[in-house]
N, CA, C and O atoms as a GROMACS GRO file, in nm:
protein
  276
    1MET      N    1   0.738  -3.649   5.410
    1MET     CA    2   0.652  -3.537   5.375
    1MET      C    3   0.734  -3.416   5.332
    1MET      O    4   0.702  -3.348   5.234
    2LYS      N    5   0.842  -3.390   5.408
    2LYS     CA    6   0.925  -3.274   5.377
    2LYS      C    7   0.990  -3.289   5.239
    2LYS      O    8   1.002  -3.191   5.166
    3MET      N    9   1.031  -3.411   5.203
    3MET     CA   10   1.094  -3.436   5.073
    3MET      C   11   0.996  -3.412   4.960
    3MET      O   12   1.034  -3.358   4.856
    4THR      N   13   0.871  -3.452   4.977
    4THR     CA   14   0.769  -3.431   4.875
    4THR      C   15   0.740  -3.283   4.856
    4THR      O   16   0.724  -3.236   4.743
    5ALA      N   17   0.734  -3.209   4.965
    5ALA     CA   18   0.709  -3.065   4.956
    5ALA      C   19   0.825  -2.995   4.887
    5ALA      O   20   0.803  -2.903   4.807
    6THR      N   21   0.947  -3.037   4.916
    6THR     CA   22   1.064  -2.977   4.852
    6THR      C   23   1.065  -3.007   4.703
    6THR      O   24   1.092  -2.918   4.622
    7LEU      N   25   1.035  -3.130   4.667
    7LEU     CA   26   1.030  -3.169   4.526
    7LEU      C   27   0.920  -3.092   4.453
    7LEU      O   28   0.940  -3.047   4.340
    8THR      N   29   0.805  -3.078   4.516
    8THR     CA   30   0.695  -3.003   4.456
    8THR      C   31   0.734  -2.857   4.436
    8THR      O   32   0.704  -2.797   4.333
    9PHE      N   33   0.801  -2.800   4.536
    9PHE     CA   34   0.844  -2.661   4.525
    9PHE      C   35   0.946  -2.643   4.412
    9PHE      O   36   0.940  -2.545   4.338
   10ILE      N   37   1.039  -2.737   4.398
   10ILE     CA   38   1.138  -2.730   4.291
   10ILE      C   39   1.070  -2.741   4.155
   10ILE      O   40   1.104  -2.668   4.062
   11LEU      N   41   0.975  -2.832   4.142
   11LEU     CA   42   0.900  -2.845   4.017
   11LEU      C   43   0.822  -2.718   3.986
   11LEU      O   44   0.815  -2.675   3.871
   12PHE      N   45   0.763  -2.658   4.089
   12PHE     CA   46   0.690  -2.533   4.071
   12PHE      C   47   0.782  -2.423   4.021
   12PHE      O   48   0.748  -2.350   3.927
   13LEU      N   49   0.900  -2.409   4.082
   13LEU     CA   50   0.996  -2.309   4.037
   13LEU      C   51   1.041  -2.334   3.893
   13LEU      O   52   1.057  -2.241   3.815
   14GLY      N   53   1.060  -2.461   3.861
   14GLY     CA   54   1.098  -2.496   3.723
   14GLY      C   55   0.993  -2.453   3.623
   14GLY      O   56   1.026  -2.402   3.516
   15CYS      N   57   0.867  -2.474   3.656
   15CYS     CA   58   0.758  -2.433   3.567
   15CYS      C   59   0.751  -2.281   3.553
   15CYS      O   60   0.729  -2.230   3.443
   16VAL      N   61   0.771  -2.211   3.662
   16VAL     CA   62   0.768  -2.064   3.657
   16VAL      C   63   0.879  -2.011   3.569
   16VAL      O   64   0.856  -1.924   3.484
   17PHE      N   65   1.001  -2.062   3.588
   17PHE     CA   66   1.113  -2.014   3.508
   17PHE      C   67   1.100  -2.055   3.362
   17PHE      O   68   1.136  -1.979   3.273
   18ALA      N   69   1.048  -2.175   3.336
   18ALA     CA   70   1.031  -2.221   3.198
   18ALA      C   71   0.929  -2.135   3.125
   18ALA      O   72   0.951  -2.100   3.008
   19SER      N   73   0.821  -2.100   3.190
   19SER     CA   74   0.720  -2.016   3.123
   19SER      C   75   0.773  -1.874   3.103
   19SER      O   76   0.738  -1.809   3.005
   20GLY      N   77   0.854  -1.827   3.194
   20GLY     CA   78   0.914  -1.693   3.178
   20GLY      C   79   1.012  -1.689   3.063
   20GLY      O   80   1.014  -1.592   2.988
   21ASP      N   81   1.094  -1.793   3.047
   21ASP     CA   82   1.191  -1.797   2.939
   21ASP      C   83   1.122  -1.810   2.804
   21ASP      O   84   1.169  -1.752   2.706
   22ALA      N   85   1.014  -1.884   2.797
   22ALA     CA   86   0.944  -1.901   2.670
   22ALA      C   87   0.890  -1.769   2.619
   22ALA      O   88   0.887  -1.745   2.498
   23SER      N   89   0.847  -1.682   2.709
   23SER     CA   90   0.792  -1.554   2.665
   23SER      C   91   0.902  -1.461   2.616
   23SER      O   92   0.874  -1.368   2.539
   24LEU      N   93   1.026  -1.483   2.658
   24LEU     CA   94   1.136  -1.399   2.611
   24LEU      C   95   1.180  -1.437   2.470
   24LEU      O   96   1.232  -1.353   2.398
   25VAL      N   97   1.160  -1.561   2.432
   25VAL     CA   98   1.207  -1.607   2.302
   25VAL      C   99   1.123  -1.549   2.190
   25VAL      O  100   1.177  -1.484   2.100
   26LYS      N  101   0.993  -1.570   2.192
   26LYS     CA  102   0.907  -1.521   2.084
   26LYS      C  103   0.764  -1.515   2.133
   26LYS      O  104   0.714  -1.610   2.193
   27ARG      N  105   0.700  -1.404   2.108
   27ARG     CA  106   0.559  -1.389   2.141
   27ARG      C  107   0.485  -1.359   2.013
   27ARG      O  108   0.520  -1.266   1.941
   28SER      N  109   0.384  -1.439   1.985
   28SER     CA  110   0.314  -1.423   1.858
   28SER      C  111   0.241  -1.289   1.850
   28SER      O  112   0.225  -1.236   1.740
   29ASP      N  113   0.196  -1.234   1.962
   29ASP     CA  114   0.126  -1.106   1.956
   29ASP      C  115   0.221  -0.991   1.925
   29ASP      O  116   0.177  -0.884   1.883
   30ASP      N  117   0.352  -1.010   1.946
   30ASP     CA  118   0.450  -0.908   1.907
   30ASP      C  119   0.483  -0.917   1.759
   30ASP      O  120   0.515  -0.816   1.696
   31VAL      N  121   0.477  -1.036   1.702
   31VAL     CA  122   0.518  -1.058   1.564
   31VAL      C  123   0.410  -1.012   1.467
   31VAL      O  124   0.441  -0.952   1.364
   32LEU      N  125   0.286  -1.038   1.496
   32LEU     CA  126   0.178  -1.006   1.403
   32LEU      C  127   0.167  -0.858   1.370
   32LEU      O  128   0.152  -0.824   1.253
   33PRO      N  129   0.174  -0.767   1.467
   33PRO     CA  130   0.169  -0.625   1.430
   33PRO      C  131   0.288  -0.584   1.342
   33PRO      O  132   0.274  -0.499   1.255
   34LEU      N  133   0.404  -0.644   1.365
   34LEU     CA  134   0.522  -0.613   1.284
   34LEU      C  135   0.500  -0.657   1.140
   34LEU      O  136   0.534  -0.584   1.048
   35GLU      N  137   0.443  -0.775   1.120
   35GLU     CA  138   0.415  -0.822   0.984
   35GLU      C  139   0.315  -0.730   0.916
   35GLU      O  140   0.328  -0.701   0.797
   36GLY      N  141   0.216  -0.683   0.990
   36GLY     CA  142   0.119  -0.590   0.933
   36GLY      C  143   0.184  -0.459   0.892
   36GLY      O  144   0.151  -0.402   0.788
   37MET      N  145   0.277  -0.411   0.975
   37MET     CA  146   0.347  -0.286   0.941
   37MET      C  147   0.434  -0.304   0.818
   37MET      O  148   0.441  -0.214   0.734
   38VAL      N  149   0.499  -0.420   0.805
   38VAL     CA  150   0.583  -0.446   0.688
   38VAL      C  151   0.498  -0.452   0.563
   38VAL      O  152   0.536  -0.396   0.460
   39GLN      N  153   0.384  -0.517   0.569
   39GLN     CA  154   0.294  -0.524   0.453
   39GLN      C  155   0.243  -0.386   0.416
   39GLN      O  156   0.232  -0.354   0.298
   40GLN      N  157   0.212  -0.304   0.514
   40GLN     CA  158   0.164  -0.169   0.488
   40GLN      C  159   0.275  -0.086   0.423
   40GLN      O  160   0.248  -0.010   0.329
   41GLN      N  161   0.396  -0.099   0.471
   41GLN     CA  162   0.508  -0.025   0.413
   41GLN      C  163   0.535  -0.072   0.270
   41GLN      O  164   0.566   0.010   0.184
   42ALA      N  165   0.523  -0.201   0.244
   42ALA     CA  166   0.543  -0.254   0.108
   42ALA      C  167   0.437  -0.198   0.014
   42ALA      O  168   0.469  -0.162  -0.100
   43ALA      N  169   0.314  -0.189   0.060
   43ALA     CA  170   0.208  -0.131  -0.023
   43ALA      C  171   0.234   0.017  -0.049
   43ALA      O  172   0.210   0.065  -0.160
   44THR      N  173   0.283   0.089   0.050
   44THR     CA  174   0.315   0.231   0.033
   44THR      C  175   0.428   0.248  -0.068
   44THR      O  176   0.423   0.338  -0.152
   45ILE      N  177   0.528   0.162  -0.062
   45ILE     CA  178   0.640   0.169  -0.157
   45ILE      C  179   0.590   0.144  -0.299
   45ILE      O  180   0.631   0.213  -0.392
   46GLN      N  181   0.503   0.045  -0.316
   46GLN     CA  182   0.449   0.017  -0.450
   46GLN      C  183   0.370   0.136  -0.503
   46GLN      O  184   0.380   0.169  -0.621
   47THR      N  185   0.292   0.200  -0.417
   47THR     CA  186   0.216   0.317  -0.458
   47THR      C  187   0.309   0.431  -0.498
   47THR      O  188   0.286   0.498  -0.599
   48LEU      N  189   0.413   0.453  -0.421
   48LEU     CA  190   0.509   0.559  -0.453
   48LEU      C  191   0.583   0.530  -0.583
   48LEU      O  192   0.610   0.622  -0.660
   49GLN      N  193   0.615   0.403  -0.607
   49GLN     CA  194   0.681   0.368  -0.733
   49GLN      C  195   0.589   0.394  -0.852
   49GLN      O  196   0.634   0.442  -0.955
   50ALA      N  197   0.462   0.361  -0.837
   50ALA     CA  198   0.366   0.387  -0.945
   50ALA      C  199   0.352   0.537  -0.969
   50ALA      O  200   0.347   0.581  -1.084
   51ASP      N  201   0.346   0.616  -0.862
   51ASP     CA  202   0.338   0.762  -0.876
   51ASP      C  203   0.463   0.817  -0.943
   51ASP      O  204   0.454   0.905  -1.028
   52LEU      N  205   0.580   0.766  -0.906
   52LEU     CA  206   0.705   0.811  -0.966
   52LEU      C  207   0.708   0.779  -1.115
   52LEU      O  208   0.752   0.861  -1.196
   53ASN      N  209   0.663   0.661  -1.152
   53ASN     CA  210   0.658   0.625  -1.294
   53ASN      C  211   0.563   0.715  -1.370
   53ASN      O  212   0.591   0.753  -1.484
   54ALA      N  213   0.451   0.751  -1.310
   54ALA     CA  214   0.356   0.842  -1.376
   54ALA      C  215   0.419   0.980  -1.395
   54ALA      O  216   0.400   1.042  -1.500
   55VAL      N  217   0.493   1.027  -1.296
   55VAL     CA  218   0.560   1.157  -1.308
   55VAL      C  219   0.667   1.151  -1.417
   55VAL      O  220   0.682   1.245  -1.495
   56LYS      N  221   0.742   1.042  -1.423
   56LYS     CA  222   0.844   1.026  -1.527
   56LYS      C  223   0.781   1.028  -1.666
   56LYS      O  224   0.832   1.093  -1.757
   57ASN      N  225   0.670   0.957  -1.681
   57ASN     CA  226   0.602   0.955  -1.811
   57ASN      C  227   0.552   1.094  -1.849
   57ASN      O  228   0.564   1.135  -1.964
   58ARG      N  229   0.497   1.164  -1.754
   58ARG     CA  230   0.448   1.300  -1.780
   58ARG      C  231   0.564   1.392  -1.817
   58ARG      O  232   0.550   1.474  -1.908
   59LEU      N  233   0.676   1.380  -1.749
   59LEU     CA  234   0.794   1.461  -1.779
   59LEU      C  235   0.846   1.430  -1.920
   59LEU      O  236   0.885   1.521  -1.992
   60SER      N  237   0.846   1.304  -1.958
   60SER     CA  238   0.888   1.267  -2.093
   60SER      C  239   0.796   1.329  -2.197
   60SER      O  240   0.841   1.375  -2.302
   61THR      N  241   0.666   1.330  -2.169
   61THR     CA  242   0.570   1.390  -2.261
   61THR      C  243   0.595   1.539  -2.274
   61THR      O  244   0.592   1.593  -2.385
   62VAL      N  245   0.620   1.606  -2.164
   62VAL     CA  246   0.646   1.751  -2.167
   62VAL      C  247   0.776   1.779  -2.242
   62VAL      O  248   0.782   1.872  -2.322
   63GLU      N  249   0.880   1.699  -2.216
   63GLU     CA  250   1.008   1.718  -2.286
   63GLU      C  251   0.991   1.698  -2.436
   63GLU      O  252   1.048   1.774  -2.515
   64SER      N  253   0.915   1.598  -2.474
   64SER     CA  254   0.891   1.574  -2.617
   64SER      C  255   0.819   1.693  -2.680
   64SER      O  256   0.851   1.733  -2.791
   65GLY      N  257   0.722   1.747  -2.609
   65GLY     CA  258   0.649   1.864  -2.660
   65GLY      C  259   0.739   1.985  -2.673
   65GLY      O  260   0.725   2.061  -2.769
   66LEU      N  261   0.830   2.005  -2.581
   66LEU     CA  262   0.922   2.118  -2.587
   66LEU      C  263   1.022   2.102  -2.701
   66LEU      O  264   1.060   2.201  -2.764
   67GLN      N  265   1.065   1.981  -2.728
   67GLN     CA  266   1.162   1.958  -2.836
   67GLN      C  267   1.098   1.981  -2.972
   67GLN      O  268   1.168   2.021  -3.066
   68LYS      N  269   0.970   1.958  -2.986
   68LYS     CA  270   0.901   1.978  -3.114
   68LYS      C  271   0.884   2.126  -3.144
   68LYS      O  272   0.874   2.164  -3.261
   69GLU      N  273   0.880   2.209  -3.044
   69GLU     CA  274   0.857   2.352  -3.066
   69GLU      C  275   0.977   2.421  -3.115
   69GLU      O  276   0.973   2.542  -3.138
   0.00000   0.00000   0.00000
């Protein structure tokens, strides 16, 4: 009886430590918000690039107008 209880206790400890180690490696709930933040930042960068291109085009138009005068 004592040997069975010891074996059961060792198996229980093994399960506890195995589940604890698995959570340290990767948790899906930690990864998903990060992916969302990366996608949001990528969209912001694309918007800023489009705005910068619009400003460059406007500046070129103004420069062309000044050169004609």
